[in-house]
C-alpha positions in Angstrom: 100.1 120.4 69.6 102.1 122.7 72.0 103.7 126.0 71.4 107.2 126.8 72.5 106.1 127.1 76.4 104.7 123.8 76.3 101.2 125.1 76.4 98.6 122.6 74.9 97.1 123.8 71.7 94.4 122.0 69.8 94.9 122.2 66.0 92.3 124.0 64.0 90.0 121.9 61.9 87.1 119.5 63.2 87.4 119.1 67.2 85.0 116.7 68.7 82.3 118.5 70.8 82.8 116.4 73.7 86.5 116.6 73.9 87.3 116.7 77.4 90.5 115.4 79.7 91.5 115.5 83.3 94.5 117.2 85.0 95.8 118.9 87.9 95.7 122.7 88.2 99.4 123.7 88.9 99.0 127.4 89.1 96.7 130.4 88.3 96.4 134.2 88.0 93.5 136.4 86.6 91.0 133.6 86.2 93.2 131.5 84.0 94.4 128.4 85.4 97.1 126.3 84.2 96.1 122.4 84.1 98.8 119.9 83.6 97.6 116.8 81.9 98.8 113.1 82.4 100.6 113.5 79.1 102.9 116.3 80.5 101.3 119.0 78.5 99.6 122.2 80.1 96.4 123.7 79.0 95.2 127.2 79.9 91.5 126.9 81.2 89.2 129.4 82.8 86.0 128.8 84.7 82.8 128.8 82.4 79.1 128.5 82.6 77.7 127.1 86.0 81.1 127.1 87.7 81.8 130.7 86.7 78.4 131.9 88.0 78.7 130.1 91.2 81.2 132.5 92.8 81.5 130.2 96.1 82.8 127.3 93.8 85.0 129.5 92.0 86.6 130.7 95.3 87.1 127.0 96.1 89.2 126.3 93.0 92.9 125.8 94.3 96.2 124.6 93.1 96.3 121.0 93.4 92.8 120.4 92.4 92.0 117.6 89.9 89.8 118.9 87.3 88.1 118.1 84.0 88.6 120.6 81.2 86.8 120.7 77.7 87.5 122.1 74.3 85.5 125.2 73.3 84.3 124.9 69.8 82.8 128.3 70.0 86.3 130.0 70.9 89.1 128.3 69.0 92.0 127.7 71.1 90.3 128.0 74.4 89.6 125.2 77.2 87.3 125.7 80.0 87.1 123.8 83.3 83.8 121.8 83.7 84.3 119.9 86.8 86.2 120.4 89.9 86.8 116.8 91.4 86.3 116.0 95.3 89.7 116.7 97.3 91.3 114.0 99.2 93.1 116.6 101.4 93.8 120.3 101.6 96.1 122.7 103.3 93.9 125.4 104.3 94.4 128.4 106.9 92.1 131.4 107.8 91.7 134.0 105.1 94.0 136.8 105.6 93.2 140.6 106.7 90.8 139.2 109.3 88.3 138.3 106.8 86.1 135.2 107.9 86.2 131.9 106.2 89.2 129.8 105.1 91.6 129.9 102.1 92.7 126.7 100.5 96.4 126.9 99.9 97.0 123.7 98.2 94.7 120.6 97.5 95.4 117.1 97.5 98.7 116.7 99.2 100.3 113.9 101.2 102.7 116.0 103.4 103.4 119.4 104.4 107.1 120.5 105.1 107.4 123.2 107.6 110.3 125.1 107.0 112.2 127.5 109.3 115.7 129.0 109.2 118.2 128.2 111.8 119.1 131.8 111.7 118.6 135.0 109.6 115.6 135.2 110.1 115.6 133.9 113.7 113.2 130.9 114.1 110.2 130.8 116.4 109.2 127.4 117.3 105.7 128.7 118.8 104.9 129.5 115.1 106.0 126.3 113.9 103.4 125.0 116.4 100.5 127.1 114.3 101.7 125.4 111.0 101.8 121.7 112.5 98.2 122.2 114.0 96.9 123.5 110.5 98.5 120.3 109.2 97.1 118.1 111.7 93.6 119.6 111.5 93.8 118.8 107.7 94.8 115.2 108.2 98.3 115.8 106.8 101.6 114.4 107.6 104.0 117.0 108.6 107.8 117.2 108.7 109.9 120.2 110.0 112.8 121.4 108.0 115.5 123.4 109.7 116.9 125.3 106.9 120.4 127.3 106.8 122.1 125.0 109.3 125.7 126.3 108.3 125.0 129.5 110.0 124.8 128.0 113.5 126.5 125.0 115.4 125.1 121.6 115.2 124.2 121.6 118.7 122.1 124.9 118.1 120.3 123.7 115.1 119.0 120.6 116.8 118.2 122.4 120.1 115.8 124.7 118.2 113.1 122.1 117.4 114.3 119.4 120.0 110.7 119.4 121.4 109.1 118.9 118.3 111.3 115.7 117.6 110.3 114.6 121.1 106.6 115.1 120.1 107.3 112.7 117.1 107.7 114.9 114.3 110.6 114.1 111.7 113.1 117.0 111.8 115.4 117.6 109.0 118.4 119.6 109.1 119.5 121.3 105.9 121.9 123.5 104.1 121.8 124.6 100.5 125.3 125.8 101.0 126.8 122.5 102.3 124.4 120.1 101.1 123.8 118.8 104.6 120.6 116.7 104.7 119.5 117.0 101.3 119.6 113.6 100.1 117.5 112.4 102.9 114.9 115.2 102.3 114.7 114.5 98.6 114.0 110.7 99.3 111.1 111.8 101.5 109.5 114.0 99.0 109.9 112.0 95.7 106.8 110.4 94.5 104.6 112.1 96.9 102.6 115.5 96.6 104.0 117.8 99.4 104.0 121.5 100.1 106.7 123.6 101.6 105.3 126.0 104.1 106.7 128.5 106.4 107.5 132.1 106.9 109.2 134.2 104.4 113.0 134.3 103.8 113.6 130.8 105.5 115.0 129.7 102.0 112.0 127.6 100.7 112.7 128.3 97.1 116.3 128.0 97.3 115.8 124.8 98.9 113.6 123.6 96.1 116.1 124.8 93.4 118.8 122.8 95.1 116.9 119.7 95.6 115.5 119.5 92.1 117.7 121.7 89.8 116.1 123.3 86.7 113.2 124.9 88.8 114.6 128.1 88.7 112.5 129.5 91.2 113.0 133.0 92.1 114.8 134.0 95.3 115.5 137.2 97.2 117.7 138.3 99.9 116.7 138.9 103.6 115.9 142.7 104.8 118.6 143.2 107.4 116.7 146.1 108.7 113.9 144.0 110.0 115.2 140.5 109.6 112.2 139.4 108.0 112.2 137.7 104.5 110.8 139.5 101.3 108.1 138.0 99.4 109.3 135.8 96.3 106.3 133.7 95.5 103.0 135.4 95.0 100.7 132.3 94.8 101.2 128.5 95.3 102.6 127.0 92.3 102.9 123.0 91.8 105.9 121.8 90.3 106.1 118.0 88.8 108.9 116.1 90.0 111.4 113.7 88.2 109.9 110.3 88.8 106.3 111.2 89.8 104.9 113.4 92.7 104.6 117.0 93.0 106.2 119.8 95.2 104.2 123.0 95.9 106.0 126.4 96.6 103.7 128.4 98.7 103.9 132.2 99.5 105.7 133.0 102.7 102.9 133.5 105.5 103.3 136.6 107.8 99.8 135.9 109.2 99.3 132.3 110.2 95.6 132.2 110.9 93.5 129.2 112.3 90.1 128.3 110.8 87.5 125.9 111.3 88.9 123.9 114.2 86.6 123.4 117.2 88.5 124.4 120.1 87.6 121.0 121.7 89.6 119.3 118.9 93.1 121.3 119.4 94.4 118.6 121.8 93.9 116.1 119.3 96.3 118.2 117.0 99.2 117.7 119.3 100.2 114.2 118.8 102.1 113.8 122.3 98.8 114.8 123.7 97.0 111.9 122.5 98.1 109.1 124.6 96.8 111.0 127.6 93.2 112.1 126.2 90.6 110.2 127.9 92.5 109.8 131.0 91.8 113.1 132.9 89.6 113.2 136.1 86.7 115.0 134.4 85.4 114.0 130.9 85.0 117.7 129.9 88.7 118.6 130.7 90.0 121.2 128.6 93.6 120.6 130.1 94.2 124.3 131.1 93.6 124.5 135.1 91.3 121.6 136.0 92.5 119.2 138.8 93.4 115.8 137.7 94.2 116.6 134.3 96.2 114.0 132.6 97.9 116.4 130.1 99.0 118.8 132.7 100.3 115.9 134.7 102.5 114.8 131.8 103.8 118.4 131.3 104.7 118.4 135.1 106.6 115.2 134.3 108.5 116.5 131.4 106.8 113.9 129.0 104.9 116.8 127.4 107.1 119.8 126.8 106.4 123.1 128.6 106.6 125.0 125.3 104.2 122.9 123.5 101.8 123.0 126.3 101.9 126.8 126.3 101.1 126.9 122.5 98.4 124.6 122.9 96.6 126.9 125.4 97.1 130.1 123.5 95.6 128.6 120.0 92.9 127.0 122.1 91.9 130.4 123.6 92.3 132.1 120.1 90.1 129.6 118.3 87.6 130.0 121.5 87.3 133.7 120.8 86.4 133.2 117.3 83.2 131.6 118.0 
């Protein structure tokens, strides 16, 4: 049975000691995780026994993880997580605050939607490169969403991330106010497991509310004094979509840190670089100052955009400095 909030409850009485079911973690706070079952019911479960004692395993549990939960006969009304199943993908970044290690934001994704505003707050294409490298390093498809397009001209909207479109990324231009681009974006999200990522204040929650009415996600205004968004999402939350699939709302990331990427692999995280990899004069070329570098020649020819190349150099140096 379920309570008024849809949380799964097992009736009192005889309960099989081996009663266990699989589900997906949709959110969690204070060590209690909401697990959505195939039936649509939600069970509140905590880590117990071996998983709870292994702090390293506990840290790895993330929204989007597939888990097995079991009914606890010793504590009527309680479920505990017995198994965390292997992930097929993850969206991870460096742990914030200068800590070493990674933080998994969402597990088992198909794609990442990197959302920026056309204005208010002003977009930073070089920050977009950081999000895109994180997605590429995790083997995730990525789309760019330029939201709030009603605030600037169509020409301005399309110029903002033209170099990313040239690199092969799908770019969606949307406006919650006018409805621009929403049908096309909804079609790309339906039936898939997607995460919205990007800086605070770009309208991720408003976009989700408009794409899928009924979510009623909390939104907040932009702070005019600093032109930065206020945080409205505390932790990642996975929302089931009508007709299948999930959409994850993630916290605004003021600090976008890379982690676990070998500097030698950064070039592979720029899709427009890939046709030229292996074509340099030197096999160990790092594509910064070496003569006969096919990547640098492509920049000179305009095949690779200068801004994207500048991001590559900066991110590679940053990762090399972490070693």
